[in-house]
C-alpha positions as CSV (number, residue, x, y, z in Angstrom):
1,M,98.8,101.1,79.7
2,T,96.7,104.1,81.0
3,K,98.7,106.1,83.5
4,T,97.4,106.8,87.0
5,K,97.1,110.5,87.6
6,V,98.3,111.8,91.0
7,A,98.2,115.4,92.4
8,V,100.3,116.6,95.3
9,I,99.0,119.3,97.7
10,G,101.8,120.9,99.7
11,L,105.3,121.1,98.5
12,G,107.4,121.2,101.7
13,G,110.3,119.0,102.6
14,I,108.6,115.7,102.4
15,S,107.2,116.4,98.9
16,Q,110.6,117.7,97.7
17,L,112.6,114.8,99.1
18,V,110.1,112.0,98.6
19,H,106.8,112.4,96.9
20,L,107.8,114.3,93.7
21,P,111.1,112.5,92.9
22,Y,109.8,109.1,93.8
23,L,106.4,109.4,92.0
24,S,108.4,110.5,88.9
25,K,110.3,107.2,89.0
26,I,107.2,104.9,89.2
27,E,106.1,103.6,85.8
28,N,102.6,104.4,84.6
29,I,102.3,107.4,87.1
30,E,101.6,110.9,86.0
31,I,102.0,113.8,88.4
32,A,99.1,115.7,87.0
33,A,99.1,118.8,89.2
34,V,100.6,120.4,92.3
35,A,99.3,123.0,94.7
36,E,101.4,125.2,97.1
37,L,100.8,128.6,98.7
38,N,104.4,129.7,98.2
39,K,104.5,130.9,94.6
40,N,108.3,130.6,94.2
41,R,108.4,127.1,95.6
42,L,105.4,126.2,93.4
43,N,106.9,127.3,90.2
44,T,110.4,126.1,90.9
45,L,109.3,122.5,91.7
46,A,106.6,122.4,89.0
47,D,109.3,123.4,86.5
48,K,111.8,120.9,87.8
49,F,109.4,118.0,87.5
50,N,107.7,119.3,84.3
51,I,104.3,119.7,85.9
52,K,102.1,122.0,83.8
53,Q,99.1,122.3,86.1
54,R,100.1,124.3,89.2
55,Y,97.8,126.1,91.7
56,K,98.2,128.2,94.8
57,D,94.9,126.9,96.2
58,H,93.9,123.3,96.7
59,N,90.3,124.1,95.8
60,E,91.4,125.4,92.4
61,L,93.3,122.1,91.8
62,L,90.2,120.1,92.7
63,E,88.1,122.2,90.3
64,N,90.5,122.0,87.4
65,C,92.5,118.9,87.6
66,D,91.0,115.4,86.7
67,A,93.5,113.5,88.9
68,S,91.4,111.2,91.1
69,N,94.3,110.5,93.6
70,I,95.7,113.2,95.9
71,I,98.7,113.2,98.3
72,I,98.3,115.7,101.1
73,A,101.6,117.0,102.5
74,T,100.5,120.3,104.0
75,P,101.0,121.6,107.6
76,T,99.0,119.5,110.1
77,N,96.5,122.2,111.0
78,T,95.2,122.2,107.4
79,H,94.8,118.4,107.1
80,K,91.2,118.3,108.1
81,D,89.9,121.0,105.7
82,V,92.1,119.9,102.8
83,A,91.3,116.2,103.2
84,I,87.6,116.6,103.6
85,A,87.5,118.9,100.5
86,C,89.3,116.2,98.5
87,L,87.0,113.4,99.7
88,K,84.0,115.5,99.0
89,A,85.3,116.0,95.5
90,N,85.4,112.2,95.1
91,R,89.2,111.9,95.3
92,D,91.1,109.1,97.1
93,I,93.8,110.5,99.4
94,L,97.1,109.7,101.0
95,V,97.6,112.0,104.0
96,E,101.1,112.4,105.5
97,K,101.2,111.6,109.2
98,P,99.7,112.6,111.5
99,L,96.3,112.4,110.0
100,A,95.3,115.4,112.1
101,R,96.1,117.4,115.2
102,T,93.6,115.7,117.4
103,Y,91.4,112.6,117.6
104,A,88.3,114.7,117.0
105,E,89.7,116.2,113.7
106,A,90.9,112.8,112.6
107,K,87.5,111.3,113.2
108,Q,85.9,114.0,111.0
109,I,88.2,113.0,108.1
110,V,87.5,109.3,108.6
111,D,83.8,109.9,108.7
112,A,84.0,111.9,105.5
113,A,85.9,109.1,103.8
114,K,83.1,106.7,104.7
115,K,80.4,109.1,103.8
116,Y,81.8,109.7,100.3
117,K,83.0,106.1,99.9
118,R,86.6,107.1,99.1
119,K,89.9,105.5,100.0
120,L,92.0,107.1,102.8
121,M,95.5,106.0,103.6
122,V,97.8,107.6,106.2
123,G,101.6,107.9,105.7
124,M,103.2,105.4,108.1
125,N,106.3,104.6,106.1
126,L,108.1,102.5,108.8
127,R,105.7,99.6,108.0
128,Y,107.1,99.6,104.4
129,R,110.8,99.2,105.3
130,P,111.9,95.9,103.7
131,D,113.4,94.7,107.0
132,A,110.2,95.6,108.9
133,M,108.1,93.6,106.4
134,I,110.5,90.6,106.8
135,L,110.2,90.9,110.5
136,K,106.4,90.9,110.3
137,S,106.6,87.7,108.3
138,L,108.9,86.1,110.9
139,L,106.5,87.1,113.7
140,N,103.5,85.8,111.8
141,N,105.3,82.4,111.4
142,G,106.1,82.2,115.1
143,E,109.9,82.2,114.6
144,I,110.5,83.9,117.9
145,G,107.4,82.6,119.6
146,D,104.8,85.0,121.1
147,P,106.2,88.5,121.1
148,F,105.5,90.2,124.5
149,Y,107.9,93.2,124.6
150,V,108.8,96.0,122.2
151,K,111.6,98.4,123.1
152,C,112.1,101.2,120.5
153,G,113.5,104.7,120.1
154,W,114.2,107.4,117.6
155,L,116.6,110.2,118.6
156,R,117.4,112.7,115.8
157,R,117.0,116.2,114.6
158,R,113.4,117.3,114.1
159,S,111.9,116.6,110.7
160,S,111.2,120.2,109.7
161,N,112.6,123.7,110.4
162,Q,109.4,125.4,109.5
163,K,108.0,127.7,112.2
164,W,104.6,126.0,112.3
165,F,106.3,122.8,113.3
166,L,107.0,124.1,116.8
167,K,103.6,125.6,117.4
168,K,101.2,123.2,119.0
169,E,98.1,124.9,117.7
170,E,99.4,124.2,114.2
171,S,101.4,121.0,114.4
172,G,99.3,119.2,117.1
173,G,102.4,118.4,119.1
174,G,106.1,117.9,119.1
175,V,108.3,114.8,119.0
176,I,105.3,112.5,119.7
177,I,103.6,113.6,116.6
178,D,106.8,113.6,114.6
179,L,108.5,110.4,115.7
180,S,106.7,108.5,118.4
181,I,103.5,108.0,116.4
182,L,105.5,106.1,113.7
183,L,107.1,103.9,116.3
184,L,103.7,103.3,117.9
185,D,102.2,102.4,114.6
186,L,105.1,100.0,113.7
187,S,104.9,98.4,117.2
188,L,101.2,97.7,117.1
189,W,101.3,96.5,113.5
190,L,104.1,94.0,114.3
191,L,102.3,92.8,117.4
192,D,99.1,92.3,115.4
193,F,97.2,95.2,116.9
194,P,96.7,94.3,120.6
195,Q,94.3,96.5,122.5
196,V,96.3,99.1,124.4
197,E,94.9,99.4,128.0
198,T,97.1,102.0,129.7
199,V,99.6,104.6,128.8
200,S,102.2,106.3,131.0
201,T,104.2,109.2,129.4
202,Q,106.7,111.8,130.5
203,N,107.4,114.7,128.2
204,F,110.3,117.2,128.4
205,Y,110.7,120.7,127.0
206,E,114.4,121.3,127.2
207,F,114.8,123.6,124.1
208,T,111.1,124.2,123.2
209,K,108.1,125.9,124.8
210,S,104.9,125.0,123.0
211,V,105.7,121.3,122.1
212,E,107.7,118.5,123.7
213,D,111.2,117.8,122.4
214,T,111.7,114.5,124.3
215,S,109.1,111.9,125.2
216,I,109.2,108.6,127.0
217,S,106.2,106.3,127.1
218,F,105.2,102.9,128.4
219,L,102.1,101.1,127.1
220,R,100.4,98.0,128.6
221,C,98.3,95.9,126.3
222,A,95.3,93.6,127.0
223,N,97.3,90.5,126.0
224,S,100.0,91.3,128.6
225,S,102.4,92.6,126.0
226,C,104.0,96.0,126.6
227,I,105.7,98.7,124.5
228,N,108.4,101.1,125.5
229,I,108.9,104.1,123.2
230,E,111.4,107.0,123.5
231,S,111.8,109.8,121.0
232,S,113.8,113.0,121.1
233,W,115.0,116.0,119.1
234,S,117.2,117.2,121.9
235,L,119.1,114.4,123.8
236,A,122.9,115.0,123.7
237,L,124.1,112.4,121.3
238,E,127.0,112.2,118.9
239,K,124.8,111.0,116.1
240,D,121.2,110.1,115.3
241,S,119.9,106.8,116.7
242,F,117.0,104.5,115.6
243,Y,116.5,101.2,117.3
244,F,113.6,98.7,117.4
245,D,113.8,95.5,119.4
246,V,111.1,92.8,119.7
247,Y,111.4,90.1,122.4
248,G,109.4,86.8,122.1
249,T,109.0,83.6,124.1
250,K,111.5,81.8,121.8
251,G,113.8,84.5,120.7
252,S,114.3,88.2,119.7
253,A,114.6,90.4,116.6
254,S,115.9,93.8,115.9
255,L,115.9,96.4,113.2
256,N,118.7,98.8,112.3
257,P,120.7,96.6,112.1
258,F,118.4,93.7,111.3
259,H,119.1,90.7,113.5
260,V,117.1,87.6,114.5
261,S,118.0,85.1,117.3
262,K,116.0,82.0,118.2
263,R,116.4,79.8,121.3
264,I,116.6,76.2,120.3
265,E,117.0,73.9,123.4
266,D,119.6,75.8,125.4
267,K,121.4,77.6,122.6
268,M,120.6,80.9,120.8
269,I,120.8,80.5,117.0
270,D,121.4,83.4,114.7
271,L,118.8,83.5,112.0
272,T,119.8,86.9,110.5
273,P,119.9,87.0,106.7
274,T,123.4,87.2,105.3
275,Q,122.5,90.2,103.1
276,T,121.5,93.5,104.7
277,E,120.8,97.0,103.4
278,S,122.0,100.4,104.5
279,S,119.7,102.6,106.6
280,L,119.5,105.1,103.7
281,N,118.4,102.4,101.3
282,L,115.8,101.2,103.7
283,F,114.5,104.7,104.2
284,R,114.2,105.2,100.5
285,K,112.5,101.9,99.8
286,S,110.0,102.5,102.7
287,Y,108.6,105.5,100.9
288,M,108.7,104.0,97.5
289,N,106.9,100.9,98.8
290,E,104.4,103.2,100.5
291,L,103.6,105.1,97.3
292,R,103.3,101.9,95.3
293,S,100.9,100.5,97.9
294,F,98.8,103.7,97.6
295,I,98.7,103.4,93.8
296,G,97.9,99.7,94.1
297,A,95.1,100.4,96.5
298,V,93.4,103.1,94.4
299,N,93.6,100.8,91.4
300,G,92.1,97.9,93.3
301,L,95.2,95.8,93.3
302,N,95.7,95.6,97.1
303,P,93.8,96.8,100.2
304,V,94.6,100.1,101.9
305,F,97.4,99.5,104.4
306,S,97.9,101.9,107.3
307,S,94.2,102.6,107.0
308,A,92.0,105.4,108.4
309,D,90.5,103.4,111.2
310,E,94.0,102.3,112.3
311,S,95.2,105.9,112.3
312,L,92.2,106.9,114.3
313,S,93.1,104.5,117.1
314,R,96.7,105.8,117.0
315,M,95.4,109.3,117.6
316,K,93.4,108.1,120.6
317,I,96.6,106.7,122.1
318,V,98.6,109.8,121.3
319,E,96.0,111.9,123.1
320,A,96.4,109.6,126.1
321,M,100.1,110.2,126.0
322,Y,99.7,113.9,126.3
323,K,97.1,113.5,129.0
324,S,99.4,111.2,131.0
325,S,102.3,113.7,130.8
326,L,100.1,116.6,131.8
327,Q,98.4,114.8,134.7
328,K,101.6,112.9,135.7
329,K,99.8,109.6,136.0
330,E,99.0,106.4,134.0
331,I,96.0,106.8,131.8
332,K,93.5,104.1,130.9
333,I,92.4,104.0,127.3
């Protein structure tokens, strides 16, 4: 069977921990080329994964490599230029979240994908957790009735120690861009994309200056459902915490650990599957599933999940979060 060729642009932490090792494990995938500004990092990783084509500039890669599928894992301030260059060169792309620093930049990328008729997927890996996919199926089948409230949070160390990560002009933001955007995407996906009408956000800058290190948001949706999101790099906790709770008219469900309860008459019945997986396995499988989904999409086997248009709507909400915190009031979308 002909192998699908994939190139990776940007060899920071996410490529080192996820993209390169996971792609190398997928059958019928060839990592055809990599691009990275840091020469030592470029050669070390290319040697480790036996990748012959290696470039310091993404334009050189596009000119010399015949891989038609590109993963973009560069700093956020470069996403727009790199993504548009790839699309213009007739490549399909997977861009690590966030798609861009701002809604305006994201829209330019989405418009380019439509103009050049290429596939654009955004890395929203929480959707691809096995337990999240089971929860989506349960919600679609009405197992807990109509979901009306999501309460979720992610409190952990920040995802990168790189200097650009704490500079708003380069990263686009702090913990909202790093963690809240993933929780927002998962919430809206599970709730079947209700229209968000208002956002109220409070950001904190306890140990940072340019970007927020703690954020708390409350979103009201047109169908009367609501979403509460908290994320932080800096809250004083003994250990990292990730929780995701969905409440419906007939029951509730949670992730990490996975749990489902349904009200039958006056009793709550436990519908939780007997076998559960560790958080680490769920994390690993979320990225593997995401990469398989991207490869399936470019090969016409499945549609593009976590699509460009969906990501564009997320960026509009994210901008409303920052506006709400700055103006200290609820913002209408």
